[in-house]
mmCIF file of the N, C-alpha and C atoms, coordinates in Angstrom:
data_MODEL
# 
_entry.id   MODEL 
# 
loop_
_atom_site.group_PDB 
_atom_site.id 
_atom_site.type_symbol 
_atom_site.label_atom_id 
_atom_site.label_alt_id 
_atom_site.label_comp_id 
_atom_site.label_asym_id 
_atom_site.label_entity_id 
_atom_site.label_seq_id 
_atom_site.pdbx_PDB_ins_code 
_atom_site.Cartn_x 
_atom_site.Cartn_y 
_atom_site.Cartn_z 
_atom_site.occupancy 
_atom_site.B_iso_or_equiv 
_atom_site.pdbx_formal_charge 
_atom_site.auth_seq_id 
_atom_site.auth_comp_id 
_atom_site.auth_asym_id 
_atom_site.auth_atom_id 
_atom_site.pdbx_PDB_model_num 
ATOM 1   N N  . UNK A 1 1  ? 0.844  -1.165 0.000  1.00 0.00 ? 1  UNK A N  1 
ATOM 2   C CA . UNK A 1 1  ? 0.000  0.000  0.000  1.00 0.00 ? 1  UNK A CA 1 
ATOM 3   C C  . UNK A 1 1  ? 0.898  1.240  0.000  1.00 0.00 ? 1  UNK A C  1 
ATOM 4   N N  . UNK A 1 2  ? 0.490  2.257  -0.699 1.00 0.00 ? 2  UNK A N  1 
ATOM 5   C CA . UNK A 1 2  ? 1.204  3.540  -0.737 1.00 0.00 ? 2  UNK A CA 1 
ATOM 6   C C  . UNK A 1 2  ? 0.566  4.481  0.278  1.00 0.00 ? 2  UNK A C  1 
ATOM 7   N N  . UNK A 1 3  ? 1.409  5.053  1.162  1.00 0.00 ? 3  UNK A N  1 
ATOM 8   C CA . UNK A 1 3  ? 0.915  5.869  2.271  1.00 0.00 ? 3  UNK A CA 1 
ATOM 9   C C  . UNK A 1 3  ? 1.621  7.219  2.258  1.00 0.00 ? 3  UNK A C  1 
ATOM 10  N N  . UNK A 1 4  ? 0.840  8.299  2.405  1.00 0.00 ? 4  UNK A N  1 
ATOM 11  C CA . UNK A 1 4  ? 1.394  9.649  2.532  1.00 0.00 ? 4  UNK A CA 1 
ATOM 12  C C  . UNK A 1 4  ? 1.486  9.997  4.003  1.00 0.00 ? 4  UNK A C  1 
ATOM 13  N N  . UNK A 1 5  ? 2.695  10.363 4.445  1.00 0.00 ? 5  UNK A N  1 
ATOM 14  C CA . UNK A 1 5  ? 2.905  10.798 5.828  1.00 0.00 ? 5  UNK A CA 1 
ATOM 15  C C  . UNK A 1 5  ? 3.201  12.288 5.790  1.00 0.00 ? 5  UNK A C  1 
ATOM 16  N N  . UNK A 1 6  ? 2.322  13.078 6.354  1.00 0.00 ? 6  UNK A N  1 
ATOM 17  C CA . UNK A 1 6  ? 2.504  14.531 6.410  1.00 0.00 ? 6  UNK A CA 1 
ATOM 18  C C  . UNK A 1 6  ? 3.147  14.872 7.755  1.00 0.00 ? 6  UNK A C  1 
ATOM 19  N N  . UNK A 1 7  ? 4.166  15.711 7.711  1.00 0.00 ? 7  UNK A N  1 
ATOM 20  C CA . UNK A 1 7  ? 4.882  16.046 8.939  1.00 0.00 ? 7  UNK A CA 1 
ATOM 21  C C  . UNK A 1 7  ? 5.929  15.017 9.282  1.00 0.00 ? 7  UNK A C  1 
ATOM 22  N N  . UNK A 1 8  ? 6.453  14.351 8.270  1.00 0.00 ? 8  UNK A N  1 
ATOM 23  C CA . UNK A 1 8  ? 7.431  13.293 8.498  1.00 0.00 ? 8  UNK A CA 1 
ATOM 24  C C  . UNK A 1 8  ? 8.724  13.825 9.104  1.00 0.00 ? 8  UNK A C  1 
ATOM 25  N N  . UNK A 1 9  ? 9.073  15.042 8.818  1.00 0.00 ? 9  UNK A N  1 
ATOM 26  C CA . UNK A 1 9  ? 10.341 15.588 9.268  1.00 0.00 ? 9  UNK A CA 1 
ATOM 27  C C  . UNK A 1 9  ? 10.306 16.008 10.732 1.00 0.00 ? 9  UNK A C  1 
ATOM 28  N N  . UNK A 1 10 ? 9.337  16.808 11.094 1.00 0.00 ? 10 UNK A N  1 
ATOM 29  C CA . UNK A 1 10 ? 9.386  17.401 12.419 1.00 0.00 ? 10 UNK A CA 1 
ATOM 30  C C  . UNK A 1 10 ? 8.355  16.893 13.399 1.00 0.00 ? 10 UNK A C  1 
ATOM 31  N N  . UNK A 1 11 ? 7.349  16.247 12.896 1.00 0.00 ? 11 UNK A N  1 
ATOM 32  C CA . UNK A 1 11 ? 6.294  15.792 13.783 1.00 0.00 ? 11 UNK A CA 1 
ATOM 33  C C  . UNK A 1 11 ? 6.696  14.561 14.575 1.00 0.00 ? 11 UNK A C  1 
ATOM 34  N N  . UNK A 1 12 ? 6.295  14.511 15.817 1.00 0.00 ? 12 UNK A N  1 
ATOM 35  C CA . UNK A 1 12 ? 6.611  13.372 16.681 1.00 0.00 ? 12 UNK A CA 1 
ATOM 36  C C  . UNK A 1 12 ? 6.053  12.083 16.097 1.00 0.00 ? 12 UNK A C  1 
ATOM 37  N N  . UNK A 1 13 ? 4.811  12.115 15.709 1.00 0.00 ? 13 UNK A N  1 
ATOM 38  C CA . UNK A 1 13 ? 4.174  10.912 15.185 1.00 0.00 ? 13 UNK A CA 1 
ATOM 39  C C  . UNK A 1 13 ? 4.704  10.574 13.799 1.00 0.00 ? 13 UNK A C  1 
ATOM 40  N N  . UNK A 1 14 ? 4.769  11.580 12.928 1.00 0.00 ? 14 UNK A N  1 
ATOM 41  C CA . UNK A 1 14 ? 5.196  11.330 11.556 1.00 0.00 ? 14 UNK A CA 1 
ATOM 42  C C  . UNK A 1 14 ? 6.591  10.741 11.447 1.00 0.00 ? 14 UNK A C  1 
ATOM 43  N N  . UNK A 1 15 ? 7.517  11.247 12.252 1.00 0.00 ? 15 UNK A N  1 
ATOM 44  C CA . UNK A 1 15 ? 8.893  10.758 12.175 1.00 0.00 ? 15 UNK A CA 1 
ATOM 45  C C  . UNK A 1 15 ? 9.045  9.360  12.758 1.00 0.00 ? 15 UNK A C  1 
ATOM 46  N N  . UNK A 1 16 ? 8.064  8.916  13.515 1.00 0.00 ? 16 UNK A N  1 
ATOM 47  C CA . UNK A 1 16 ? 8.124  7.571  14.088 1.00 0.00 ? 16 UNK A CA 1 
ATOM 48  C C  . UNK A 1 16 ? 7.270  6.557  13.324 1.00 0.00 ? 16 UNK A C  1 
ATOM 49  N N  . UNK A 1 17 ? 6.217  7.023  12.711 1.00 0.00 ? 17 UNK A N  1 
ATOM 50  C CA . UNK A 1 17 ? 5.359  6.098  11.972 1.00 0.00 ? 17 UNK A CA 1 
ATOM 51  C C  . UNK A 1 17 ? 5.983  5.733  10.617 1.00 0.00 ? 17 UNK A C  1 
ATOM 52  N N  . UNK A 1 18 ? 6.783  6.630  10.054 1.00 0.00 ? 18 UNK A N  1 
ATOM 53  C CA . UNK A 1 18 ? 7.398  6.369  8.752  1.00 0.00 ? 18 UNK A CA 1 
ATOM 54  C C  . UNK A 1 18 ? 8.252  5.105  8.764  1.00 0.00 ? 18 UNK A C  1 
ATOM 55  N N  . UNK A 1 19 ? 9.196  4.930  9.690  1.00 0.00 ? 19 UNK A N  1 
ATOM 56  C CA . UNK A 1 19 ? 9.980  3.694  9.676  1.00 0.00 ? 19 UNK A CA 1 
ATOM 57  C C  . UNK A 1 19 ? 9.141  2.451  9.956  1.00 0.00 ? 19 UNK A C  1 
ATOM 58  N N  . UNK A 1 20 ? 8.111  2.596  10.767 1.00 0.00 ? 20 UNK A N  1 
ATOM 59  C CA . UNK A 1 20 ? 7.246  1.451  11.040 1.00 0.00 ? 20 UNK A CA 1 
ATOM 60  C C  . UNK A 1 20 ? 6.504  1.017  9.780  1.00 0.00 ? 20 UNK A C  1 
ATOM 61  N N  . UNK A 1 21 ? 6.039  1.985  9.004  1.00 0.00 ? 21 UNK A N  1 
ATOM 62  C CA . UNK A 1 21 ? 5.355  1.660  7.745  1.00 0.00 ? 21 UNK A CA 1 
ATOM 63  C C  . UNK A 1 21 ? 6.309  0.991  6.758  1.00 0.00 ? 21 UNK A C  1 
ATOM 64  N N  . UNK A 1 22 ? 7.535  1.503  6.673  1.00 0.00 ? 22 UNK A N  1 
ATOM 65  C CA . UNK A 1 22 ? 8.528  0.902  5.784  1.00 0.00 ? 22 UNK A CA 1 
ATOM 66  C C  . UNK A 1 22 ? 8.834  -0.535 6.184  1.00 0.00 ? 22 UNK A C  1 
ATOM 67  N N  . UNK A 1 23 ? 8.984  -0.763 7.478  1.00 0.00 ? 23 UNK A N  1 
ATOM 68  C CA . UNK A 1 23 ? 9.270  -2.116 7.962  1.00 0.00 ? 23 UNK A CA 1 
ATOM 69  C C  . UNK A 1 23 ? 8.131  -3.078 7.667  1.00 0.00 ? 23 UNK A C  1 
ATOM 70  N N  . UNK A 1 24 ? 6.909  -2.554 7.594  1.00 0.00 ? 24 UNK A N  1 
ATOM 71  C CA . UNK A 1 24 ? 5.748  -3.388 7.268  1.00 0.00 ? 24 UNK A CA 1 
ATOM 72  C C  . UNK A 1 24 ? 5.565  -3.578 5.769  1.00 0.00 ? 24 UNK A C  1 
ATOM 73  N N  . UNK A 1 25 ? 6.472  -2.982 4.976  1.00 0.00 ? 25 UNK A N  1 
ATOM 74  C CA . UNK A 1 25 ? 6.430  -3.198 3.538  1.00 0.00 ? 25 UNK A CA 1 
ATOM 75  C C  . UNK A 1 25 ? 5.640  -2.186 2.731  1.00 0.00 ? 25 UNK A C  1 
ATOM 76  N N  . UNK A 1 26 ? 5.228  -1.096 3.340  1.00 0.00 ? 26 UNK A N  1 
ATOM 77  C CA . UNK A 1 26 ? 4.469  -0.072 2.634  1.00 0.00 ? 26 UNK A CA 1 
ATOM 78  C C  . UNK A 1 26 ? 5.402  0.834  1.833  1.00 0.00 ? 26 UNK A C  1 
ATOM 79  N N  . UNK A 1 27 ? 4.877  1.407  0.769  1.00 0.00 ? 27 UNK A N  1 
ATOM 80  C CA . UNK A 1 27 ? 5.578  2.432  0.010  1.00 0.00 ? 27 UNK A CA 1 
ATOM 81  C C  . UNK A 1 27 ? 5.183  3.769  0.641  1.00 0.00 ? 27 UNK A C  1 
ATOM 82  N N  . UNK A 1 28 ? 6.160  4.511  1.139  1.00 0.00 ? 28 UNK A N  1 
ATOM 83  C CA . UNK A 1 28 ? 5.867  5.730  1.884  1.00 0.00 ? 28 UNK A CA 1 
ATOM 84  C C  . UNK A 1 28 ? 6.238  6.961  1.068  1.00 0.00 ? 28 UNK A C  1 
ATOM 85  N N  . UNK A 1 29 ? 5.323  7.931  1.068  1.00 0.00 ? 29 UNK A N  1 
ATOM 86  C CA . UNK A 1 29 ? 5.574  9.254  0.508  1.00 0.00 ? 29 UNK A CA 1 
ATOM 87  C C  . UNK A 1 29 ? 5.643  10.194 1.700  1.00 0.00 ? 29 UNK A C  1 
ATOM 88  N N  . UNK A 1 30 ? 6.797  10.837 1.877  1.00 0.00 ? 30 UNK A N  1 
ATOM 89  C CA . UNK A 1 30 ? 7.002  11.733 3.014  1.00 0.00 ? 30 UNK A CA 1 
ATOM 90  C C  . UNK A 1 30 ? 6.774  13.165 2.575  1.00 0.00 ? 30 UNK A C  1 
ATOM 91  N N  . UNK A 1 31 ? 5.827  13.834 3.214  1.00 0.00 ? 31 UNK A N  1 
ATOM 92  C CA . UNK A 1 31 ? 5.535  15.226 2.912  1.00 0.00 ? 31 UNK A CA 1 
ATOM 93  C C  . UNK A 1 31 ? 6.158  16.129 3.955  1.00 0.00 ? 31 UNK A C  1 
ATOM 94  N N  . UNK A 1 32 ? 6.888  17.156 3.488  1.00 0.00 ? 32 UNK A N  1 
ATOM 95  C CA . UNK A 1 32 ? 7.542  18.090 4.402  1.00 0.00 ? 32 UNK A CA 1 
ATOM 96  C C  . UNK A 1 32 ? 7.691  19.438 3.715  1.00 0.00 ? 32 UNK A C  1 
ATOM 97  N N  . UNK A 1 33 ? 7.827  20.490 4.517  1.00 0.00 ? 33 UNK A N  1 
ATOM 98  C CA . UNK A 1 33 ? 8.045  21.823 3.946  1.00 0.00 ? 33 UNK A CA 1 
ATOM 99  C C  . UNK A 1 33 ? 9.456  21.973 3.404  1.00 0.00 ? 33 UNK A C  1 
ATOM 100 N N  . UNK A 1 34 ? 10.425 21.405 4.098  1.00 0.00 ? 34 UNK A N  1 
ATOM 101 C CA . UNK A 1 34 ? 11.828 21.482 3.680  1.00 0.00 ? 34 UNK A CA 1 
ATOM 102 C C  . UNK A 1 34 ? 12.339 20.057 3.494  1.00 0.00 ? 34 UNK A C  1 
ATOM 103 N N  . UNK A 1 35 ? 12.378 19.610 2.256  1.00 0.00 ? 35 UNK A N  1 
ATOM 104 C CA . UNK A 1 35 ? 12.742 18.226 1.963  1.00 0.00 ? 35 UNK A CA 1 
ATOM 105 C C  . UNK A 1 35 ? 14.162 17.891 2.369  1.00 0.00 ? 35 UNK A C  1 
ATOM 106 N N  . UNK A 1 36 ? 15.041 18.870 2.407  1.00 0.00 ? 36 UNK A N  1 
ATOM 107 C CA . UNK A 1 36 ? 16.434 18.612 2.803  1.00 0.00 ? 36 UNK A CA 1 
ATOM 108 C C  . UNK A 1 36 ? 16.517 18.104 4.237  1.00 0.00 ? 36 UNK A C  1 
ATOM 109 N N  . UNK A 1 37 ? 15.593 18.504 5.081  1.00 0.00 ? 37 UNK A N  1 
ATOM 110 C CA . UNK A 1 37 ? 15.629 18.089 6.482  1.00 0.00 ? 37 UNK A CA 1 
ATOM 111 C C  . UNK A 1 37 ? 15.278 16.612 6.664  1.00 0.00 ? 37 UNK A C  1 
ATOM 112 N N  . UNK A 1 38 ? 14.698 16.008 5.647  1.00 0.00 ? 38 UNK A N  1 
ATOM 113 C CA . UNK A 1 38 ? 14.428 14.571 5.721  1.00 0.00 ? 38 UNK A CA 1 
ATOM 114 C C  . UNK A 1 38 ? 15.725 13.765 5.702  1.00 0.00 ? 38 UNK A C  1 
ATOM 115 N N  . UNK A 1 39 ? 16.799 14.366 5.193  1.00 0.00 ? 39 UNK A N  1 
ATOM 116 C CA . UNK A 1 39 ? 18.086 13.670 5.127  1.00 0.00 ? 39 UNK A CA 1 
ATOM 117 C C  . UNK A 1 39 ? 18.616 13.271 6.498  1.00 0.00 ? 39 UNK A C  1 
ATOM 118 N N  . UNK A 1 40 ? 18.100 13.849 7.550  1.00 0.00 ? 40 UNK A N  1 
ATOM 119 C CA . UNK A 1 40 ? 18.556 13.537 8.908  1.00 0.00 ? 40 UNK A CA 1 
ATOM 120 C C  . UNK A 1 40 ? 18.115 12.139 9.368  1.00 0.00 ? 40 UNK A C  1 
ATOM 121 N N  . UNK A 1 41 ? 17.187 11.535 8.659  1.00 0.00 ? 41 UNK A N  1 
ATOM 122 C CA . UNK A 1 41 ? 16.648 10.243 9.067  1.00 0.00 ? 41 UNK A CA 1 
ATOM 123 C C  . UNK A 1 41 ? 17.232 9.116  8.227  1.00 0.00 ? 41 UNK A C  1 
ATOM 124 N N  . UNK A 1 42 ? 17.456 7.975  8.861  1.00 0.00 ? 42 UNK A N  1 
ATOM 125 C CA . UNK A 1 42 ? 18.050 6.836  8.156  1.00 0.00 ? 42 UNK A CA 1 
ATOM 126 C C  . UNK A 1 42 ? 17.179 6.349  7.009  1.00 0.00 ? 42 UNK A C  1 
ATOM 127 N N  . UNK A 1 43 ? 15.907 6.589  7.094  1.00 0.00 ? 43 UNK A N  1 
ATOM 128 C CA . UNK A 1 43 ? 14.973 6.086  6.089  1.00 0.00 ? 43 UNK A CA 1 
ATOM 129 C C  . UNK A 1 43 ? 14.759 7.049  4.922  1.00 0.00 ? 43 UNK A C  1 
ATOM 130 N N  . UNK A 1 44 ? 15.471 8.166  4.892  1.00 0.00 ? 44 UNK A N  1 
ATOM 131 C CA . UNK A 1 44 ? 15.205 9.215  3.899  1.00 0.00 ? 44 UNK A CA 1 
ATOM 132 C C  . UNK A 1 44 ? 15.361 8.731  2.451  1.00 0.00 ? 44 UNK A C  1 
ATOM 133 N N  . UNK A 1 45 ? 16.266 7.802  2.207  1.00 0.00 ? 45 UNK A N  1 
ATOM 134 C CA . UNK A 1 45 ? 16.448 7.295  0.842  1.00 0.00 ? 45 UNK A CA 1 
ATOM 135 C C  . UNK A 1 45 ? 15.409 6.245  0.450  1.00 0.00 ? 45 UNK A C  1 
ATOM 136 N N  . UNK A 1 46 ? 14.639 5.797  1.414  1.00 0.00 ? 46 UNK A N  1 
ATOM 137 C CA . UNK A 1 46 ? 13.668 4.732  1.160  1.00 0.00 ? 46 UNK A CA 1 
ATOM 138 C C  . UNK A 1 46 ? 12.265 5.257  0.883  1.00 0.00 ? 46 UNK A C  1 
ATOM 139 N N  . UNK A 1 47 ? 12.078 6.575  0.892  1.00 0.00 ? 47 UNK A N  1 
ATOM 140 C CA . UNK A 1 47 ? 10.754 7.154  0.694  1.00 0.00 ? 47 UNK A CA 1 
ATOM 141 C C  . UNK A 1 47 ? 10.748 8.079  -0.523 1.00 0.00 ? 47 UNK A C  1 
ATOM 142 N N  . UNK A 1 48 ? 9.562  8.269  -1.075 1.00 0.00 ? 48 UNK A N  1 
ATOM 143 C CA . UNK A 1 48 ? 9.369  9.321  -2.069 1.00 0.00 ? 48 UNK A CA 1 
ATOM 144 C C  . UNK A 1 48 ? 9.107  10.599 -1.280 1.00 0.00 ? 48 UNK A C  1 
ATOM 145 N N  . UNK A 1 49 ? 9.487  11.731 -1.853 1.00 0.00 ? 49 UNK A N  1 
ATOM 146 C CA . UNK A 1 49 ? 9.358  13.009 -1.144 1.00 0.00 ? 49 UNK A CA 1 
ATOM 147 C C  . UNK A 1 49 ? 8.430  13.958 -1.886 1.00 0.00 ? 49 UNK A C  1 
ATOM 148 N N  . UNK A 1 50 ? 7.621  14.680 -1.102 1.00 0.00 ? 50 UNK A N  1 
ATOM 149 C CA . UNK A 1 50 ? 6.704  15.662 -1.656 1.00 0.00 ? 50 UNK A CA 1 
ATOM 150 C C  . UNK A 1 50 ? 6.844  16.936 -0.827 1.00 0.00 ? 50 UNK A C  1 
ATOM 151 N N  . UNK A 1 51 ? 7.087  18.059 -1.511 1.00 0.00 ? 51 UNK A N  1 
ATOM 152 C CA . UNK A 1 51 ? 7.204  19.337 -0.816 1.00 0.00 ? 51 UNK A CA 1 
ATOM 153 C C  . UNK A 1 51 ? 5.821  19.909 -0.546 1.00 0.00 ? 51 UNK A C  1 
ATOM 154 N N  . UNK A 1 52 ? 5.604  20.305 0.691  1.00 0.00 ? 52 UNK A N  1 
ATOM 155 C CA . UNK A 1 52 ? 4.324  20.886 1.099  1.00 0.00 ? 52 UNK A CA 1 
ATOM 156 C C  . UNK A 1 52 ? 4.516  22.364 1.398  1.00 0.00 ? 52 UNK A C  1 
ATOM 157 N N  . UNK A 1 53 ? 3.483  23.138 1.184  1.00 0.00 ? 53 UNK A N  1 
ATOM 158 C CA . UNK A 1 53 ? 3.556  24.571 1.484  1.00 0.00 ? 53 UNK A CA 1 
ATOM 159 C C  . UNK A 1 53 ? 2.799  24.884 2.749  1.00 0.00 ? 53 UNK A C  1 
# 
């Protein structure tokens, strides 16, 4: 299943649910205002990225 996670970068829930979804085999789209900040997470290369305003 493909899942959009909004607030993946800075949100408490978003930054923790993303790796759990990946481990369960989901395709994750991470939405963030500043996509460069997603690089801080080990899973950043495993997700598609969408810039949000």
